[in-house]
C-alpha positions in Angstrom: 116.5 124.2 92.1 112.8 124.0 93.0 112.1 124.5 96.7 109.2 125.2 98.9 108.6 125.7 102.5 105.7 125.6 105.0 105.6 126.6 108.7 104.8 123.9 111.2 104.5 125.3 114.7 108.1 126.2 115.5 109.7 124.3 112.6 110.3 125.2 109.0 110.0 122.4 106.5 112.2 123.0 103.5 111.8 120.7 100.4 114.3 120.7 97.6 114.5 118.7 94.4 117.4 116.7 96.1 115.3 115.8 99.2 113.6 117.2 102.2 115.2 118.7 105.2 113.6 120.0 108.4 115.3 122.9 110.2 114.1 123.1 113.8 113.8 126.4 115.6 114.1 125.6 119.3 111.3 126.4 121.7 111.4 130.1 122.4 114.0 130.6 119.7 111.9 133.2 117.8 111.7 135.6 120.7 115.4 135.0 121.5 116.4 136.0 117.9 114.4 139.2 118.2 115.9 140.1 121.6 119.4 139.1 120.3 119.0 141.4 117.3 118.0 144.3 119.5 120.8 143.8 122.0 123.5 143.7 119.2 122.1 146.8 117.5 122.1 148.6 120.8 125.6 147.5 121.4 126.7 148.8 118.0 125.0 152.2 118.7 126.8 152.5 122.1 130.2 151.8 120.5 129.5 154.4 117.7 128.1 157.2 119.7 130.5 156.8 122.7 133.2 158.4 120.6 132.4 159.0 116.9 135.9 160.5 116.5 137.6 157.3 117.4 138.4 155.0 114.5 138.4 152.0 116.8 134.9 152.9 118.0 133.7 153.2 114.4 135.1 149.9 113.3 133.8 148.1 116.4 130.3 149.5 115.7 130.7 148.4 112.0 131.6 144.9 113.1 128.6 144.7 115.5 126.3 146.0 112.8 127.4 143.2 110.4 127.1 140.6 113.2 123.6 141.8 113.8 122.6 140.9 110.2 123.5 137.3 111.0 120.9 137.3 113.8 118.3 139.4 111.9 118.3 136.9 109.1 117.1 134.2 111.4 114.2 136.4 112.7 113.5 137.1 109.0 113.3 133.4 108.2 111.3 132.2 111.2 109.1 135.2 111.8 108.9 137.6 108.8 108.6 135.1 106.0 105.6 133.1 107.5 103.9 136.4 108.5 104.3 138.0 105.1 103.1 134.8 103.4 100.0 134.6 105.7 99.1 138.2 104.7 100.0 138.2 101.0 99.7 134.6 100.2 101.4 133.3 97.1 101.6 136.7 95.4 105.3 137.0 96.4 107.7 134.5 94.9 109.3 132.4 97.6 112.6 132.6 95.9 112.7 136.3 97.0 112.5 135.1 100.6 115.4 132.7 100.4 117.3 135.1 98.2 117.1 137.8 100.9 118.0 135.4 103.7 120.9 134.0 101.6 122.4 137.5 100.9 122.2 138.4 104.6 124.0 135.2 105.5 126.6 135.9 102.9 127.3 139.4 104.4 127.7 138.1 108.0 129.8 135.0 106.9 132.0 137.0 104.6 132.7 140.4 106.2 132.2 140.2 110.0 135.6 138.7 110.7 137.6 140.8 108.2 136.2 143.9 110.0 137.1 142.7 113.5 140.5 141.8 112.0 141.0 145.5 111.1 140.0 146.4 114.6 142.7 144.1 115.9 145.3 145.9 113.7 144.4 149.3 115.3 144.4 147.5 118.6 148.0 146.4 117.8 148.9 150.0 117.0 149.6 149.4 113.3 148.1 152.8 112.4 151.0 154.5 114.3 153.9 152.1 113.5 153.1 151.3 109.8 150.1 153.2 108.4 151.0 152.3 104.8 150.7 148.5 105.6 147.4 149.1 107.4 146.0 150.9 104.4 147.0 148.0 102.1 145.5 145.4 104.4 142.3 147.4 104.7 142.1 147.6 100.9 142.7 143.9 100.3 141.2 142.1 103.4 137.8 141.5 101.7 139.3 140.2 98.4 139.0 136.5 99.5 135.3 137.0 100.4 134.6 138.6 97.0 136.4 135.8 95.2 134.4 133.2 97.2 131.2 134.9 96.2 131.9 133.9 92.6 132.1 130.2 93.7 129.3 130.3 96.3 126.7 132.8 94.9 125.3 135.1 97.7 121.7 134.5 96.6 122.1 130.7 97.1 123.8 130.6 100.5 120.8 128.9 102.1 121.0 125.9 99.8 124.7 125.7 100.3 124.2 125.6 104.0 121.7 122.7 103.7 123.4 120.7 100.9 127.0 121.4 100.4 129.4 120.1 103.1 132.4 121.6 101.3 130.8 125.1 101.7 131.2 124.7 105.4 134.8 123.5 105.1 135.8 126.5 103.0 134.0 129.1 105.2 135.3 127.3 108.3 138.9 127.7 107.2 138.3 131.3 106.1 136.6 132.5 109.3 138.5 130.4 111.8 141.8 131.6 110.3 140.7 135.3 110.7 139.3 134.6 114.2 142.5 133.1 115.5 144.5 135.9 114.0 142.2 138.5 115.7 142.7 136.8 119.1 146.5 136.6 118.6 146.8 140.3 117.6 144.6 141.6 120.4 146.5 139.7 123.0 149.8 140.9 121.6 148.5 144.4 121.5 147.8 144.2 125.3 151.2 142.6 126.0 153.3 145.2 124.2 151.4 148.2 125.3 153.6 150.3 127.6 151.0 152.9 128.8 149.2 151.5 131.9 146.0 153.4 131.1 145.9 152.2 127.5 146.7 148.7 128.5 143.8 148.7 130.9 141.4 150.1 128.2 142.6 147.5 125.7 142.2 144.7 128.2 138.6 145.8 128.9 137.8 146.1 125.2 139.2 142.6 124.6 137.1 141.2 127.5 134.0 142.8 126.0 134.5 141.8 122.3 136.4 138.5 122.3 134.0 136.1 124.3 131.1 136.7 122.0 133.3 136.5 118.8 134.9 133.2 120.0 131.5 131.7 120.8 130.2 132.5 117.3 133.3 131.0 115.7 132.8 127.7 117.6 129.0 127.4 117.3 128.8 128.2 113.6 132.2 127.4 112.0 133.0 124.3 114.1 129.7 122.7 114.9 128.2 123.0 111.4 131.2 121.6 109.4 131.2 118.7 111.9 127.5 118.1 111.3 126.5 118.2 114.9 122.8 118.9 114.1 121.8 118.8 117.8 123.8 122.0 118.4 123.0 123.9 115.2 121.0 126.5 117.2 123.5 126.8 120.0 124.7 130.1 118.5 121.4 131.7 119.7 122.6 131.5 123.3 125.3 133.9 122.5 122.7 136.5 123.4 123.6 135.8 127.1 127.3 136.6 126.5 126.5 139.7 124.4 124.1 140.9 127.0 126.7 140.4 129.8 129.2 142.3 127.6 126.7 145.1 127.2 126.2 145.3 130.9 130.0 145.3 131.4 130.3 148.1 128.8 127.8 150.2 130.7 129.4 149.4 134.1 132.9 150.4 132.9 131.5 153.6 131.4 130.0 154.5 134.8 133.0 153.4 136.9 136.0 154.8 135.0 135.0 155.6 131.4 135.2 153.2 128.5 135.8 153.6 124.8 135.5 157.4 125.1 132.2 157.2 127.1 131.9 158.4 130.7 128.5 158.0 132.3 127.4 159.5 135.6 124.1 159.3 137.6 122.3 162.2 139.0 119.5 161.8 141.5 116.6 164.2 141.2 113.0 164.4 142.3 110.4 163.2 139.8 107.9 164.7 139.4 109.4 168.0 140.7 107.5 169.2 143.7 108.4 172.8 142.8 106.5 172.3 139.5 103.4 171.5 141.5 104.1 174.5 143.8 104.4 176.7 140.7 101.0 175.7 139.3 99.4 176.2 142.7 101.2 179.6 143.0 99.6 180.9 139.8 96.1 180.2 141.0 96.7 181.2 144.6 98.5 184.5 143.8 95.8 185.5 141.3 93.1 184.9 143.9 95.0 186.5 146.8 95.9 189.6 144.8 92.2 190.3 144.0 91.1 189.7 147.6 93.9 191.6 149.3 93.3 194.6 147.1 89.7 194.7 148.2 90.7 194.3 151.9 93.3 197.1 151.6 90.6 199.4 150.1 88.2 198.6 152.9 90.9 199.1 155.6 91.8 202.6 154.2 88.1 203.5 154.0 87.6 202.5 157.7 90.6 204.5 158.7 89.3 207.6 157.0 85.8 207.2 158.6 87.2 206.6 162.1 89.6 209.5 161.7 86.8 211.9 160.8 84.8 211.1 163.9 85.2 212.3 167.4 87.4 209.4 168.4 90.7 209.9 166.6 92.3 206.6 167.8 92.4 203.8 165.3 91.3 200.4 166.8 94.0 197.7 167.2 91.9 195.4 165.1 92.4 197.6 162.1 96.1 197.5 162.6 95.9 193.6 162.9 94.0 193.5 159.6 96.5 195.7 157.9 99.4 193.6 159.1 97.6 190.4 157.9 97.0 191.8 154.5 100.7 192.8 154.2 101.7 189.3 155.3 99.5 187.8 152.6 101.0 190.0 150.0 104.5 189.1 151.0 103.6 185.4 151.0 102.1 185.7 147.5 105.1 187.6 146.1 107.6 185.1 147.7 105.7 182.0 146.6 105.5 183.4 143.1 109.2 184.3 143.0 110.4 181.0 144.5 108.2 178.6 142.6 108.4 180.0 139.1 110.3 178.1 136.4 114.1 178.7 136.6 115.6 180.3 133.5 119.4 180.3 133.7 121.4 183.2 132.4 124.8 181.6 132.8 128.2 183.3 133.0 131.5 182.8 134.8 131.0 184.1 138.4 133.6 184.5 141.1 132.4 182.3 144.0 134.0 184.5 146.7 132.3 187.6 145.4 128.9 185.9 145.3 129.3 184.7 148.9 130.4 188.1 150.0 127.4 189.7 148.4 125.0 187.1 149.9 126.5 187.4 153.4 126.4 191.2 153.3 122.7 191.0 152.5 121.7 188.3 155.0 124.1 189.1 157.9 124.3 192.9 158.1 125.7 194.3 161.4 125.4 191.0 163.3 128.1 189.8 165.7 128.7 186.5 163.9 132.0 184.8 163.7 132.1 184.3 159.9 134.9 182.3 158.5 135.3 181.9 154.7 137.8 179.4 153.3 137.4 179.7 149.6 140.0 180.2 146.9 139.6 183.6 145.4 140.3 182.2 142.0 137.4 179.8 141.9 134.7 180.6 139.3 131.3 178.9 138.9 129.5 179.0 135.5 126.0 179.8 136.8 123.2 182.2 137.0 124.6 184.8 139.4 121.2 186.2 140.5 119.7 182.8 141.4 122.9 181.5 142.9 123.4 184.5 145.1 119.9 184.3 146.4 120.5 180.6 147.1 123.5 181.5 149.3 121.5 184.3 151.0 118.7 181.9 151.9 121.2 179.4 153.4 123.1 182.1 155.3 119.8 183.5 156.6 118.7 180.1 157.9 122.1 179.7 159.6 121.8 183.1 161.2 118.4 182.4 162.5 119.6 179.1 164.1 122.5 180.6 166.0 122.5 182.6 169.3 125.3 184.1 171.3 128.8 183.1 170.2 127.4 182.1 166.9 129.8 180.9 164.1 129.3 180.2 160.5 132.1 178.5 158.4 132.1 178.4 154.6 134.6 176.2 152.9 135.1 174.7 149.4 137.0 171.8 147.9 137.2 169.6 144.8 136.1 166.0 145.2 136.2 163.8 142.0 133.5 165.1 139.7 132.0 167.9 141.9 133.1 171.0 143.8 131.8 170.7 147.4 130.7 174.0 149.1 129.9 173.5 152.8 128.1 176.0 155.0 128.3 175.0 158.7 126.8 176.7 161.7 126.8 176.0 165.5 123.1 176.7 165.9 120.3 174.8 167.5 120.3 172.1 164.8 117.4 169.9 163.7 115.9 166.5 164.5 116.0 163.6 162.1 112.4 164.1 161.1 112.9 167.8 160.5 116.1 167.1 158.4 114.1 164.7 156.1 111.6 167.5 155.3 114.2 170.3 155.2 114.0 170.9 151.4 110.3 170.2 151.0 108.0 173.1 149.9 106.2 174.8 152.8 108.2 173.1 155.5 109.4 175.4 158.2 110.4 175.1 161.9 109.7 178.8 162.6 106.4 180.3 163.6 107.1 184.0 163.1 104.6 184.4 160.3 107.3 185.6 158.0 108.8 182.1 157.1 106.8 180.3 154.5 109.0 177.2 153.9 109.8 178.0 150.3 113.4 179.3 150.6 115.2 176.0 150.8 112.9 174.3 148.3 113.8 177.2 145.9 117.5 176.6 146.7 117.2 172.9 145.8 115.4 173.8 142.6 118.1 176.2 141.5 121.0 173.8 142.4 119.3 170.9 140.5 118.8 173.2 137.5 122.5 173.7 137.4 123.1 169.9 137.5 124.2 169.8 141.1 122.7 168.6 144.4 122.2 170.0 147.9 122.1 168.0 151.2 122.3 168.6 154.9 123.5 167.0 158.1 122.4 168.1 161.6 122.3 167.2 165.2 120.0 168.9 167.8 122.1 171.4 169.8 125.2 171.0 167.7 124.4 172.8 164.5 123.8 172.1 160.8 126.0 171.6 157.8 124.6 172.2 154.3 126.6 170.9 151.4 126.2 172.0 147.8 127.8 169.6 145.2 128.4 171.6 142.1 129.4 169.9 138.8 133.2 170.2 138.3 132.7 170.8 134.6 131.1 174.2 135.6 134.0 175.1 137.9 137.4 176.7 137.0 140.2 177.8 139.3 140.8 180.8 137.1 138.9 182.3 134.1 140.4 184.1 131.2 
């Protein structure tokens, strides 16, 4: 059969020896086909990588991959073919174009519904009740499609679509029969399922898969056999249903887990303020180190000269200079230590022991009412050195905030996907503005000259590096409560 085609705006004019037909691509249809293809491929990848060990996930991904071919072929016809022709001209035989399109159509029409039918058999639980029968069905389900390929040759599917009404009748019966069976088996699988959790998962899967599948059956294998040319491209709007199903998949994965995938969101600062501090620290520490070394040398020389004279007393100004140099060195060392990149050396660490070590270092000999309510068997998988310093920084801040009759309470508990560690004091508290800047680098409410506002910023950096978060609540005059939310996957109530 001789055939030729030419592109006219958004239409494709196909001429055959038996006549001329115009296939109209609706306004905006080209972009819709490309988006549709991308959405289905993304959906297939989500199903597959959610749980590659699940046979249902793999078959669902396979079904979506075949379904995507049915969309990609349209983008190929309306976008790729004209573009290739405009670049290469008539050097490529047009029969190749229609042959490729036809084979892609054959794949989607022949194998998409058999694959989803196999999914419905797993859905029904046939792999557990009658695995032998399942194996037989899997081995024979595609035989009708293969037999039909000898009647309707794959490379000529495009011409059958345009010229052979019986083609549509045959493939309508074939696909609608399988589609109705899929719906029946999935609904039955939900009804007979005794496990409440599995019933819920099956219901969600059916709600995600079936609407788009039913829409395809109606818009292709009902509309085309009936010759409703006005609605021939209605299948394209299945992208809306598929996109909604994709959003539902992601929502369910976030909410309670779906098809073996459990997603969670973690809020973090981007770009990290501590990265900026670290870069500044490198330059600043280098400069201060050189300058303080010179200043120390000059101070020592002045002390020697003054001591060798008649006046043996060292002026107070020299002592002030000496203390200032020491403060600069301490600031440089602390800035360098607290702003450097965190490298975790993780190991199971007993939480009570780390807290005891930190409180011993930060609250030595102070009359503080310290109450620790932590299970002795709780272990955190963390970097012990960094985490102990985090606790010491928080305890030190609590100690500086309390006065007489001061009390610090440390408690821990599990809450869904995190372990909450709370450090509460009855100190002076903070205002709302101070609380907002509490974990910002260089922020401090103290004016002693020994507080540089890097301790809590460092704490946040360490906790974030472990996949957790840190927050605080405070009221002026009523104290402050710092909460560390540590990922529960890094926590064990015992470790062997």
